[in-house]
C-alpha positions as CSV (number, residue, x, y, z in Angstrom):
1,M,96.6,77.5,-4.7
2,A,96.9,77.3,-0.6
3,K,100.5,77.0,0.4
4,P,101.0,73.7,2.5
5,Y,102.7,76.3,5.2
6,K,103.2,79.9,5.7
7,T,106.8,78.9,7.3
8,Y,109.0,75.8,8.0
9,F,108.4,75.4,11.8
10,Y,109.4,72.8,14.0
11,R,110.3,72.0,17.2
12,G,113.5,69.9,18.5
13,Q,115.1,68.8,15.1
14,D,114.5,69.1,11.9
15,P,112.0,66.5,10.7
16,L,114.7,66.3,7.2
17,L,117.4,65.5,9.4
18,T,115.5,63.0,11.4
19,E,114.5,61.2,8.4
20,A,118.1,61.1,6.9
21,V,119.5,59.8,10.3
22,E,116.6,57.1,10.3
23,K,117.4,56.0,6.7
24,I,121.4,56.1,7.4
25,K,121.3,54.0,10.7
26,D,119.2,51.5,8.6
27,T,122.4,51.0,6.5
28,G,123.8,49.8,9.3
29,T,127.2,50.9,8.2
30,K,129.6,52.3,11.4
31,F,130.0,56.2,12.2
32,S,133.4,55.9,11.7
33,Q,133.5,54.2,7.8
34,L,130.7,56.7,7.0
35,S,133.1,59.3,8.0
36,K,135.7,58.2,5.9
37,D,133.4,57.8,2.8
38,S,131.8,61.1,3.2
39,G,133.8,63.0,5.1
40,V,131.5,64.0,7.8
41,S,132.9,63.6,11.3
42,T,131.7,60.9,13.4
43,T,130.9,63.7,16.3
44,T,128.7,65.0,13.6
45,F,126.8,61.4,13.4
46,Y,126.4,61.2,16.9
47,N,125.2,64.5,17.8
48,W,122.6,64.2,14.9
49,Q,121.4,60.6,16.3
50,K,120.9,61.6,19.9
51,R,119.3,65.0,18.5
52,K,122.0,67.1,19.9
53,S,122.2,68.9,16.3
54,K,118.7,70.3,15.9
55,R,119.8,71.5,11.9
56,T,122.6,71.1,9.6
57,Y,123.7,72.3,6.3
58,A,122.1,70.3,3.2
59,S,125.7,70.1,2.2
60,T,126.7,68.0,5.0
61,M,123.4,66.4,5.1
62,N,123.8,65.1,1.2
63,A,127.6,64.2,2.3
64,A,126.4,62.0,5.0
65,L,123.9,60.2,2.8
66,R,126.0,60.0,-0.3
67,G,128.3,58.3,2.0
68,A,125.7,55.9,2.8
69,G,125.2,55.2,-0.7
70,M,121.8,57.6,-1.0
71,Q,121.7,60.9,-2.3
72,L,119.6,64.4,-1.3
73,K,116.9,64.7,-4.4
74,I,114.4,66.9,-4.8
75,V,111.0,65.6,-6.2
76,N,108.1,67.0,-7.5
77,G,105.2,66.5,-4.7
78,K,102.1,67.4,-6.9
79,S,100.3,64.7,-8.6
80,K,99.1,64.6,-11.7
């Protein structure tokens, strides 16, 4: 079976973080409220949005997503 890629390489911001930021922005919730709900600082949300942060810890991303009413989840990508 061929591997989808040999390494996880990207230029700029981690694509997973970019997608999480887009989903969070789609909720329309202010970063100050998300910070209260998630425990993630408003500065972190702004840095993610402005792409000043290239990557983050999965635990921080998960906390941010949970604060926005979502969750970070791993699903089986193989089709049956």
